[in-house]
RODRENGU-508821 format. One record per residue: x, y, z of N, C-alpha, C in turn; residue number from 1; residue in one letter. Coordinates in steps of 0.001 Angstrom, whole numbers. Layout:
# RODRENGU-508821
+---------+---------+---------+---------+---------+---------+---------+---------+---------+-----+----+
|    n_xx |    n_yy |    n_zz |   ca_xx |   ca_yy |   ca_zz |    c_xx |    c_yy |    c_zz |   i | aa |
+---------+---------+---------+---------+---------+---------+---------+---------+---------+-----+----+
|       X |       Y |       Z |       X |       Y |       Z |       X |       Y |       Z | NUM |  a |
...
+---------+---------+---------+---------+---------+---------+---------+---------+---------+-----+----+
//
This chain:
# RODRENGU-508821
+---------+---------+---------+---------+---------+---------+---------+---------+---------+-----+----+
|    n_xx |    n_yy |    n_zz |   ca_xx |   ca_yy |   ca_zz |    c_xx |    c_yy |    c_zz |   i | aa |
+---------+---------+---------+---------+---------+---------+---------+---------+---------+-----+----+
|     918 |   -1198 |      33 |      -4 |      27 |     107 |     950 |    1334 |      38 |   1 |  m |
|     572 |    2137 |    -798 |    1431 |    3339 |    -948 |    1058 |    4353 |     211 |   2 |  s |
|    2091 |    5245 |     418 |    2014 |    6187 |    1467 |     689 |    7107 |    1391 |   3 |  e |
|     409 |    7257 |     107 |    -751 |    7974 |    -223 |   -2076 |    7643 |     683 |   4 |  l |
|   -2135 |    6332 |     814 |   -3267 |    5769 |    1477 |   -3034 |    5392 |    2958 |   5 |  f |
|   -1830 |    5788 |    3366 |   -1376 |    5147 |    4827 |   -2316 |    5660 |    5856 |   6 |  a |
|   -2917 |    6798 |    5941 |   -3692 |    7330 |    7034 |   -5170 |    7347 |    6804 |   7 |  y |
|   -5594 |    6293 |    6123 |   -7064 |    6339 |    5709 |   -7274 |    7098 |    4399 |   8 |  g |
|   -8447 |    6957 |    3920 |   -8609 |    7597 |    2567 |  -10050 |    7931 |    2486 |   9 |  a |
|  -10411 |    8516 |    1267 |  -11729 |    8969 |    1050 |  -12426 |    7896 |     275 |  10 |  n |
|  -13655 |    7688 |     713 |  -14599 |    6840 |       5 |  -16048 |    7156 |     236 |  11 |  t |
|  -16816 |    6787 |    -471 |  -18296 |    7032 |    -184 |  -19070 |    5863 |    -568 |  12 |  g |
|  -20384 |    5830 |    -164 |  -21216 |    4725 |    -289 |  -22171 |    4711 |   -1276 |  13 |  g |
|  -21982 |    5464 |   -2339 |  -22970 |    5537 |   -3559 |  -24214 |    6155 |   -3046 |  14 |  g |
|  -25194 |    6060 |   -3592 |  -26502 |    6411 |   -3216 |  -26689 |    7854 |   -2908 |  15 |  g |
|  -25912 |    8740 |   -3508 |  -26150 |   10235 |   -3152 |  -25322 |   10870 |   -4157 |  16 |  g |
|  -25771 |   12069 |   -4534 |  -25082 |   12839 |   -5458 |  -23847 |   13371 |   -5002 |  17 |  g |
|  -23833 |   14589 |   -4478 |  -22613 |   15328 |   -4025 |  -21942 |   15843 |   -5244 |  18 |  g |
|  -21205 |   16807 |   -5076 |  -20527 |   17538 |   -6136 |  -19187 |   16766 |   -6211 |  19 |  g |
|  -18464 |   17339 |   -7144 |  -17115 |   16909 |   -7509 |  -16295 |   16953 |   -6108 |  20 |  s |
|  -15699 |   15742 |   -5883 |  -14827 |   15735 |   -4617 |  -15506 |   15304 |   -3445 |  21 |  g |
|  -16803 |   15113 |   -3386 |  -17549 |   14645 |   -2199 |  -16949 |   13347 |   -1670 |  22 |  s |
|  -16555 |   13313 |    -372 |  -15955 |   12213 |     206 |  -16499 |   11856 |    1529 |  23 |  t |
|  -16126 |   10643 |    1992 |  -16538 |   10222 |    3259 |  -15079 |    9520 |    3827 |  24 |  i |
|  -14624 |    9893 |    5039 |  -13458 |    9234 |    5485 |  -13681 |    7868 |    5990 |  25 |  r |
|  -12830 |    6941 |    5463 |  -12883 |    5540 |    6164 |  -11392 |    5098 |    6022 |  26 |  t |
|  -11122 |    3811 |    6537 |   -9889 |    3268 |    6524 |   -9481 |    2495 |    5244 |  27 |  g |
|  -10266 |    2503 |    4184 |  -10058 |    1841 |    2905 |   -9082 |    2605 |    2128 |  28 |  l |
|   -8152 |    1925 |    1517 |   -7048 |    2531 |     745 |   -7573 |    2975 |    -662 |  29 |  p |
|   -8621 |    3863 |    -655 |   -9212 |    4221 |   -1869 |   -9727 |    5665 |   -1634 |  30 |  m |
|  -10147 |    6275 |   -2736 |  -10834 |    7542 |   -2618 |  -11924 |    7653 |   -3655 |  31 |  a |
|  -12898 |    8399 |   -3410 |  -14041 |    8575 |   -4348 |  -14156 |   10012 |   -4589 |  32 |  r |
|  -14648 |   10300 |   -5830 |  -14958 |   11642 |   -6290 |  -16057 |   11553 |   -7311 |  33 |  g |
|  -16487 |   12630 |   -7913 |  -17575 |   12740 |   -8966 |  -16966 |   13724 |  -10098 |  34 |  r |
|  -17244 |   13352 |  -11247 |  -16938 |   14031 |  -12376 |  -18225 |   14192 |  -13286 |  35 |  i |
|  -18730 |   15378 |  -13530 |  -19820 |   15556 |  -14350 |  -19398 |   16209 |  -15669 |  36 |  n |
|  -20044 |   15592 |  -16708 |  -19771 |   15961 |  -17951 |  -21022 |   16500 |  -18577 |  37 |  t |
|  -20932 |   17557 |  -19475 |  -22279 |   18041 |  -20004 |  -22879 |   16933 |  -21076 |  38 |  n |
|  -24044 |   17067 |  -21411 |  -24758 |   16164 |  -22283 |  -24058 |   15925 |  -23594 |  39 |  l |
|  -23754 |   17091 |  -24204 |  -23024 |   16754 |  -25541 |  -21738 |   16190 |  -25486 |  40 |  l |
|  -20962 |   16426 |  -24523 |  -19663 |   15735 |  -24417 |  -19939 |   14226 |  -24002 |  41 |  h |
|  -20798 |   13918 |  -23279 |  -21216 |   12670 |  -22958 |  -21642 |   11777 |  -24132 |  42 |  k |
|  -22490 |   12425 |  -25017 |  -22999 |   11788 |  -26265 |  -21768 |   11571 |  -27106 |  43 |  v |
|  -20918 |   12509 |  -27243 |  -19645 |   12343 |  -28116 |  -18739 |   11152 |  -27431 |  44 |  l |
|  -18701 |   11152 |  -26172 |  -17919 |   10062 |  -25561 |  -18453 |    8692 |  -25937 |  45 |  l |
|  -19829 |    8605 |  -25777 |  -20505 |    7304 |  -26060 |  -20269 |    6840 |  -27445 |  46 |  y |
|  -20159 |    7995 |  -28390 |  -19914 |    7567 |  -29805 |  -18512 |    7069 |  -29995 |  47 |  r |
|  -17586 |    7701 |  -29301 |  -16167 |    7431 |  -29312 |  -15918 |    5950 |  -28737 |  48 |  a |
|  -16722 |    5643 |  -27635 |  -16704 |    4405 |  -27055 |  -17137 |    3275 |  -28114 |  49 |  v |
|  -18325 |    3613 |  -28704 |  -18806 |    2719 |  -29753 |  -17797 |    2445 |  -30816 |  50 |  r |
|  -17207 |    3460 |  -31262 |  -16185 |    3340 |  -32415 |  -14929 |    2614 |  -31926 |  51 |  n |
|  -14604 |    2838 |  -30587 |  -13413 |    2134 |  -30124 |  -13603 |     624 |  -29971 |  52 |  s |
|  -14852 |     206 |  -29810 |  -15116 |   -1151 |  -29636 |  -15212 |   -1955 |  -30939 |  53 |  l |
|  -14880 |   -1243 |  -32147 |  -15072 |   -1936 |  -33234 |  -14049 |   -3210 |  -33393 |  54 |  i |
|  -12903 |   -2940 |  -32847 |  -11884 |   -4067 |  -32785 |  -11742 |   -4582 |  -31491 |  55 |  g |
|  -12766 |   -4564 |  -30579 |  -12733 |   -4914 |  -29224 |  -12258 |   -6227 |  -28937 |  56 |  y |
|  -11979 |   -6501 |  -27776 |  -11665 |   -7843 |  -27211 |  -12379 |   -8251 |  -26015 |  57 |  r |
|  -12831 |   -9405 |  -25851 |  -13668 |   -9773 |  -24680 |  -12654 |   -9977 |  -23579 |  58 |  f |
|  -13051 |   -9375 |  -22400 |  -12110 |   -9693 |  -21145 |  -12750 |  -10886 |  -20530 |  59 |  c |
|  -13944 |  -11283 |  -20885 |  -14538 |  -12577 |  -20636 |  -15774 |  -12599 |  -21674 |  60 |  n |
|  -16589 |  -13574 |  -21607 |  -17537 |  -13795 |  -22615 |  -18704 |  -12637 |  -22574 |  61 |  q |
|  -18797 |  -11885 |  -21593 |  -19769 |  -10856 |  -21528 |  -19463 |   -9405 |  -21164 |  62 |  r |
|  -18047 |   -9230 |  -21371 |  -17506 |   -7901 |  -20996 |  -16512 |   -7552 |  -22145 |  63 |  c |
|  -16669 |   -6353 |  -22728 |  -15798 |   -5992 |  -23828 |  -14840 |   -4894 |  -23281 |  64 |  l |
|  -13533 |   -4927 |  -23888 |  -12515 |   -4042 |  -23509 |  -11740 |   -3589 |  -24495 |  65 |  s |
|  -11230 |   -2337 |  -24462 |  -10387 |   -1799 |  -25463 |   -9010 |   -1876 |  -25032 |  66 |  t |
|   -8735 |   -2443 |  -23847 |   -7331 |   -2397 |  -23299 |   -6289 |   -2997 |  -24164 |  67 |  y |
|   -6499 |   -4263 |  -24588 |   -5532 |   -4894 |  -25515 |   -5296 |   -4221 |  -26829 |  68 |  d |
|   -6317 |   -3466 |  -27458 |   -6266 |   -2966 |  -28758 |   -5835 |   -1444 |  -28643 |  69 |  i |
|   -6236 |    -655 |  -27516 |   -5902 |     672 |  -27367 |   -6033 |    1082 |  -25889 |  70 |  d |
|   -4983 |    1149 |  -25080 |   -5154 |    1647 |  -23721 |   -4537 |    3065 |  -23627 |  71 |  h |
|   -4586 |    3701 |  -24899 |   -4035 |    5148 |  -24857 |   -5283 |    6108 |  -25311 |  72 |  r |
|   -6338 |    5829 |  -24797 |   -7553 |    6630 |  -25196 |   -7328 |    8089 |  -24691 |  73 |  l |
|   -6623 |    8224 |  -23629 |   -6398 |    9626 |  -23158 |   -5632 |   10514 |  -24105 |  74 |  h |
|   -5047 |    9871 |  -25147 |   -4373 |   10730 |  -26137 |   -5195 |   11166 |  -27215 |  75 |  q |
|   -6459 |   10530 |  -27293 |   -7450 |   10976 |  -28416 |   -7989 |   12293 |  -28050 |  76 |  r |
|   -8277 |   13116 |  -29015 |   -8832 |   14453 |  -28831 |  -10206 |   14299 |  -27914 |  77 |  p |
|  -11021 |   13467 |  -28363 |  -12294 |   13486 |  -27689 |  -12212 |   13046 |  -26131 |  78 |  i |
|  -11251 |   12359 |  -25715 |  -10905 |   11961 |  -24389 |  -10157 |   12972 |  -23607 |  79 |  f |
|   -9597 |   13888 |  -24269 |   -8703 |   14888 |  -23579 |   -9364 |   15652 |  -22456 |  80 |  k |
|  -10719 |   16052 |  -22678 |  -11377 |   16829 |  -21665 |  -11653 |   16027 |  -20468 |  81 |  r |
|  -12114 |   14775 |  -20674 |  -12357 |   13753 |  -19653 |  -10930 |   13496 |  -18844 |  82 |  l |
|   -9930 |   13364 |  -19561 |   -8592 |   12974 |  -18923 |   -8223 |   14203 |  -18121 |  83 |  k |
|   -8400 |   15473 |  -18478 |   -7962 |   16502 |  -17557 |   -8831 |   16619 |  -16381 |  84 |  k |
|  -10221 |   16338 |  -16561 |  -11116 |   16233 |  -15318 |  -10582 |   15126 |  -14380 |  85 |  k |
|  -10339 |   13992 |  -14810 |   -9840 |   12881 |  -14084 |   -8646 |   13290 |  -13347 |  86 |  i |
|   -7591 |   13851 |  -14116 |   -6366 |   14157 |  -13579 |   -6523 |   15216 |  -12437 |  87 |  e |
|   -7378 |   16247 |  -12655 |   -7632 |   17203 |  -11574 |   -8157 |   16637 |  -10359 |  88 |  k |
|   -9206 |   15763 |  -10499 |   -9851 |   15036 |   -9440 |   -8872 |   14079 |   -8632 |  89 |  e |
|   -8005 |   13453 |   -9356 |   -7052 |   12514 |   -8729 |   -6005 |   13369 |   -7911 |  90 |  c |
|   -5624 |   14505 |   -8480 |   -4696 |   15378 |   -7701 |   -5443 |   15827 |   -6506 |  91 |  e |
|   -6663 |   16202 |   -6608 |   -7285 |   16733 |   -5459 |   -7472 |   15621 |   -4365 |  92 |  k |
|   -7970 |   14343 |   -4815 |   -8173 |   13273 |   -3899 |   -6839 |   12754 |   -3320 |  93 |  l |
|   -5723 |   12950 |   -3901 |   -4424 |   12365 |   -3361 |   -3632 |   13503 |   -2776 |  94 |  t |
|   -4096 |   14657 |   -2734 |   -3383 |   15841 |   -2263 |   -2119 |   16030 |   -2949 |  95 |  n |
|   -2172 |   15843 |   -4370 |    -920 |   15897 |   -5106 |    -492 |   17302 |   -5392 |  96 |  g |
|     538 |   17463 |   -6108 |    1323 |   18732 |   -6215 |     946 |   19270 |   -7682 |  97 |  d |
|      26 |   18530 |   -8462 |    -325 |   18985 |   -9817 |     511 |   18458 |  -10922 |  98 |  g |
|    1417 |   17643 |  -10461 |    2321 |   17091 |  -11520 |    1890 |   15609 |  -12004 |  99 |  r |
|     817 |   15170 |  -11442 |     568 |   13676 |  -11840 |    -134 |   13734 |  -13107 | 100 |  g |
|    -210 |   12578 |  -13794 |    -914 |   12466 |  -15129 |   -1308 |   10986 |  -15375 | 101 |  y |
|   -2249 |   10868 |  -16188 |   -2804 |    9636 |  -16664 |   -1656 |    8973 |  -17605 | 102 |  i |
|   -1390 |    7716 |  -17355 |    -350 |    7056 |  -18178 |   -1075 |    6056 |  -19123 | 103 |  s |
|   -2150 |    5627 |  -18813 |   -3072 |    4822 |  -19725 |   -4498 |    4781 |  -19314 | 104 |  s |
|   -5365 |    4726 |  -20439 |   -6745 |    4735 |  -20264 |   -7461 |    3951 |  -21343 | 105 |  m |
|   -8474 |    3236 |  -20844 |   -9197 |    2236 |  -21698 |  -10626 |    2256 |  -21239 | 106 |  w |
|  -11486 |    1509 |  -22025 |  -12871 |    1334 |  -21772 |  -13219 |     -57 |  -21623 | 107 |  i |
|  -14115 |    -384 |  -20597 |  -14683 |   -1724 |  -20415 |  -16166 |   -1525 |  -20429 | 108 |  n |
|  -16828 |   -2362 |  -21235 |  -18226 |   -2329 |  -21257 |  -18796 |   -3697 |  -20891 | 109 |  v |
|  -19485 |   -3715 |  -19685 |  -20211 |   -4862 |  -19113 |  -21493 |   -5066 |  -19781 | 110 |  g |
|  -21636 |   -6131 |  -20492 |  -22871 |   -6578 |  -21083 |  -23873 |   -7175 |  -20083 | 111 |  l |
|  -25008 |   -7493 |  -20461 |  -25853 |   -8405 |  -19495 |  -25111 |   -9743 |  -19164 | 112 |  s |
|  -25185 |  -10027 |  -17773 |  -24497 |  -11219 |  -17342 |  -22934 |  -11016 |  -17274 | 113 |  d |
|  -22374 |  -10021 |  -17677 |  -21045 |   -9735 |  -17800 |  -20370 |   -9134 |  -16585 | 114 |  g |
|  -19093 |   -9458 |  -16334 |  -18323 |   -8882 |  -15242 |  -16825 |   -8749 |  -15494 | 115 |  k |
|  -16158 |   -7945 |  -14839 |  -14667 |   -7941 |  -14901 |  -14070 |   -8787 |  -14009 | 116 |  v |
|  -13311 |   -9700 |  -14344 |  -12666 |  -10710 |  -13403 |  -11600 |  -10076 |  -12495 | 117 |  e |
|  -11308 |  -10743 |  -11466 |  -10295 |  -10267 |  -10474 |   -8897 |  -10007 |  -11121 | 118 |  p |
|   -8321 |   -8854 |  -10805 |   -7121 |   -8582 |  -11264 |   -6506 |   -7287 |  -10604 | 119 |  h |
|   -5271 |   -6982 |  -10915 |   -4738 |   -5680 |  -10378 |   -3952 |   -5058 |  -11435 | 120 |  h |
|   -3507 |   -3816 |  -11265 |   -2857 |   -3061 |  -12387 |   -1294 |   -2939 |  -12197 | 121 |  h |
|    -757 |   -3689 |  -11271 |     659 |   -3492 |  -11122 |    1450 |   -4788 |  -11139 | 122 |  n |
|    1252 |   -5546 |  -12213 |    1771 |   -6956 |  -12109 |    3293 |   -7019 |  -12266 | 123 |  p |
|    3869 |   -5974 |  -12879 |    5392 |   -5951 |  -12930 |    6044 |   -4752 |  -12271 | 124 |  r |
|    5335 |   -4406 |  -11285 |    5805 |   -3182 |  -10573 |    6094 |   -1889 |  -11372 | 125 |  k |
|    4964 |   -1670 |  -12106 |    5003 |    -447 |  -12960 |    5173 |     762 |  -12151 | 126 |  q |
|    5535 |    1910 |  -12838 |    5921 |    3050 |  -12154 |    4681 |    3741 |  -11576 | 127 |  p |
|    3434 |    3506 |  -12102 |    2237 |    4175 |  -11521 |    1830 |    3369 |  -10332 | 128 |  w |
|    1353 |    4137 |   -9345 |     872 |    3579 |   -8015 |    -558 |    3630 |   -7786 | 129 |  k |
|   -1297 |    4377 |   -8685 |   -2575 |    4621 |   -8409 |   -3398 |    4197 |   -9782 | 130 |  i |
|   -4376 |    3377 |   -9585 |   -5419 |    3095 |  -10618 |   -6768 |    3562 |  -10340 | 131 |  s |
|   -7569 |    3544 |  -11329 |   -8882 |    4055 |  -11017 |   -9865 |    3602 |  -12181 | 132 |  g |
|  -11114 |    4052 |  -11807 |  -12242 |    3779 |  -12826 |  -13246 |    5044 |  -12675 | 133 |  v |
|  -13642 |    5474 |  -13815 |  -14608 |    6500 |  -13958 |  -15897 |    5851 |  -14597 | 134 |  y |
|  -17021 |    5901 |  -14024 |  -18191 |    5254 |  -14508 |  -18957 |    6196 |  -15392 | 135 |  y |
|  -18740 |    6028 |  -16774 |  -19450 |    6847 |  -17709 |  -20935 |    6548 |  -17695 | 136 |  l |
|  -21382 |    5270 |  -17553 |  -22723 |    4868 |  -17407 |  -22771 |    3669 |  -16504 | 137 |  s |
|  -23565 |    3762 |  -15485 |  -23665 |    2674 |  -14349 |  -25140 |    2489 |  -13983 | 138 |  k |
|  -25928 |    1908 |  -14864 |  -27295 |    1636 |  -14471 |  -27344 |     828 |  -13207 | 139 |  p |
|  -28465 |    1029 |  -12329 |  -28662 |     419 |  -11178 |  -28758 |   -1194 |  -11619 | 140 |  e |
|  -28033 |   -1959 |  -10685 |  -28107 |   -3437 |  -10963 |  -26979 |   -3865 |  -11952 | 141 |  g |
|  -26252 |   -3019 |  -12533 |  -25245 |   -3323 |  -13550 |  -23876 |   -3834 |  -13070 | 142 |  s |
|  -23857 |   -3968 |  -11660 |  -22524 |   -4348 |  -11083 |  -21757 |   -3385 |  -10445 | 143 |  g |
|  -21518 |   -3371 |   -9256 |  -20683 |   -2473 |   -8430 |  -19228 |   -2981 |   -8438 | 144 |  n |
|  -18329 |   -2192 |   -7904 |  -16872 |   -2456 |   -7863 |  -16641 |   -3317 |   -6630 | 145 |  l |
|  -15877 |   -4354 |   -6708 |  -15415 |   -5098 |   -5600 |  -13923 |   -4891 |   -5518 | 146 |  i |
|  -13500 |   -4567 |   -4153 |  -12044 |   -4533 |   -3877 |  -11670 |   -5461 |   -2883 | 147 |  i |
|  -10402 |   -5980 |   -2812 |   -9949 |   -6892 |   -1842 |   -8944 |   -6090 |   -1012 | 148 |  y |
|   -9180 |   -5906 |     225 |   -8282 |   -5078 |    1124 |   -8163 |   -5538 |    2639 | 149 |  n |
|   -7801 |   -6547 |    2985 |   -7519 |   -7737 |    2025 |   -8805 |   -8611 |    1823 | 150 |  p |
|   -9835 |   -8294 |    2665 |  -10997 |   -8951 |    2522 |  -11970 |   -8347 |    1403 | 151 |  t |
|  -12887 |   -9051 |     868 |  -13822 |   -8563 |    -199 |  -14753 |   -7574 |     413 | 152 |  r |
|  -14649 |   -6304 |    -343 |  -15653 |   -5207 |      78 |  -16316 |   -4729 |   -1275 | 153 |  q |
|  -17587 |   -4580 |   -1193 |  -18379 |   -4079 |   -2380 |  -18542 |   -2555 |   -2207 | 154 |  v |
|  -18210 |   -1817 |   -3265 |  -18368 |    -436 |   -3324 |  -19423 |    -102 |   -4143 | 155 |  i |
|  -20435 |     498 |   -3640 |  -21568 |     970 |   -4471 |  -21181 |    2092 |   -5263 | 156 |  n |
|  -21429 |    2111 |   -6660 |  -21049 |    3078 |   -7591 |  -22242 |    3577 |   -8360 | 157 |  v |
|  -22186 |    4781 |   -8866 |  -23221 |    5292 |   -9760 |  -22490 |    5915 |  -10987 | 158 |  e |
|  -23373 |    6303 |  -11886 |  -22825 |    7054 |  -13078 |  -22129 |    8288 |  -12619 | 159 |  t |
|  -21027 |    8696 |  -13200 |  -20139 |    9854 |  -12889 |  -19320 |    9691 |  -11569 | 160 |  n |
|  -19306 |    8478 |  -10931 |  -18404 |    8205 |   -9877 |  -16954 |    7997 |  -10391 | 161 |  d |
|  -16057 |    8503 |   -9619 |  -14578 |    8243 |   -9872 |  -14105 |    7626 |   -8632 | 162 |  l |
|  -13468 |    6340 |   -8800 |  -12904 |    5648 |   -7750 |  -11459 |    5418 |   -8031 | 163 |  i |
|  -10646 |    5802 |   -7061 |   -9099 |    5650 |   -7253 |   -8715 |    4657 |   -6165 | 164 |  i |
|   -7581 |    3878 |   -6401 |   -7155 |    3022 |   -5387 |   -5619 |    2598 |   -5637 | 165 |  f |
|   -5111 |    1903 |   -4710 |   -3669 |    1614 |   -4949 |   -3562 |     560 |   -6202 | 166 |  s |
|   -2629 |     694 |   -7068 |   -2601 |     -67 |   -8284 |   -2297 |   -1553 |   -7935 | 167 |  a |
|   -1882 |   -1956 |   -6794 |   -1712 |   -3294 |   -6579 |   -2891 |   -4092 |   -5846 | 168 |  d |
|   -3953 |   -3288 |   -5610 |   -5150 |   -3741 |   -5008 |   -5851 |   -4751 |   -6043 | 169 |  m |
|   -6235 |   -5901 |   -5679 |   -6995 |   -6821 |   -6505 |   -8428 |   -6156 |   -6553 | 170 |  v |
|   -9102 |   -6229 |   -7698 |  -10456 |   -5685 |   -7787 |  -11115 |   -6429 |   -9049 | 171 |  h |
|  -12497 |   -6288 |   -8900 |  -13374 |   -6918 |   -9974 |  -14688 |   -6210 |   -9993 | 172 |  e |
|  -15568 |   -6618 |  -10828 |  -16961 |   -6028 |  -10679 |  -17926 |   -7242 |  -10535 | 173 |  s |
|  -19048 |   -6825 |   -9990 |  -20185 |   -7677 |   -9777 |  -20733 |   -8017 |  -11121 | 174 |  e |
|  -21514 |   -9013 |  -11319 |  -22203 |   -9391 |  -12534 |  -23264 |   -8353 |  -12924 | 175 |  i |
|  -23348 |   -7870 |  -14136 |  -24321 |   -7014 |  -14570 |  -25612 |   -7871 |  -14781 | 176 |  n |
|  -26672 |   -7518 |  -13902 |  -27823 |   -8271 |  -13894 |  -28978 |   -7529 |  -14737 | 177 |  t |
|  -28532 |   -6506 |  -15496 |  -29547 |   -5760 |  -16312 |  -29350 |   -5994 |  -17770 | 178 |  t |
|  -30216 |   -5513 |  -18509 |  -30073 |   -5566 |  -20059 |  -29343 |   -4270 |  -20606 | 179 |  n |
|  -28856 |   -3496 |  -19698 |  -28232 |   -2200 |  -20031 |  -26700 |   -2327 |  -19912 | 180 |  e |
|  -25928 |   -1499 |  -20559 |  -24521 |   -1464 |  -20547 |  -23953 |    -746 |  -19355 | 181 |  y |
|  -23013 |   -1289 |  -18637 |  -22102 |    -624 |  -17844 |  -20825 |    -177 |  -18458 | 182 |  r |
|  -20619 |    1043 |  -18505 |  -19479 |    1621 |  -19436 |  -18578 |    2314 |  -18411 | 183 |  i |
|  -17298 |    1732 |  -18219 |  -16406 |    2226 |  -17151 |  -15091 |    2535 |  -17957 | 184 |  a |
|  -14537 |    3654 |  -17682 |  -13315 |    4049 |  -18186 |  -12135 |    3740 |  -17028 | 185 |  c |
|  -11294 |    2784 |  -17302 |  -10236 |    2579 |  -16466 |   -8984 |    3251 |  -16726 | 186 |  g |
|   -8127 |    3468 |  -15827 |   -7018 |    4291 |  -16072 |   -5963 |    4023 |  -14956 | 187 |  f |
|   -4635 |    4242 |  -15346 |   -3539 |    4374 |  -14355 |   -3116 |    5721 |  -14300 | 188 |  n |
|   -2759 |    6205 |  -13134 |   -2378 |    7537 |  -12763 |   -1097 |    7537 |  -12121 | 189 |  f |
|    -100 |    8269 |  -12807 |    1310 |    8353 |  -12284 |    1474 |    9620 |  -11531 | 190 |  f |
|    1806 |    9496 |  -10208 |    2046 |   10668 |   -9333 |    3511 |   10842 |   -9183 | 191 |  q |
|    3985 |   11921 |   -9669 |    5446 |   12207 |   -9356 |    5895 |   12508 |   -7987 | 192 |  r |
+---------+---------+---------+---------+---------+---------+---------+---------+---------+-----+----+
//
């Protein structure tokens, strides 16, 4: 666990709006914020997600991911505004000095009965120490985030939630029990 999370961190329990950066203090090594995008930008992001998934790869039989084909979405013009908002929120949540940046970004789409399998983002001790997920679309019942710290803990999430956590934490999603898509933007954040 990085020093960033050594003294408790910010998390929330879903089920409530709150503005950008609304947090609740707990002992979990994670933090929660919110990023709101205007409707036009969100529509453009949905279109970019759809286009990005043309060459998609299944992360399992019911979950699509762009990670293996393109984990540099943050370099695309349509994602730059979202990238800046995520970086700003990460800096705020980590009490950073403004020099952190996203080093990789991709999209996972959970289909009906789909889930993201348990994994972590630091298999070879990469230089990033923080990973996270921004929920572009999170219909109720489409599967919450599960982290292991070290025991299994379900984090209730909603559309526009941003969750960051230590990159070596194992995490997964619950099964999407709806007929709607859960669209999540995963990323790794490098803090200098």
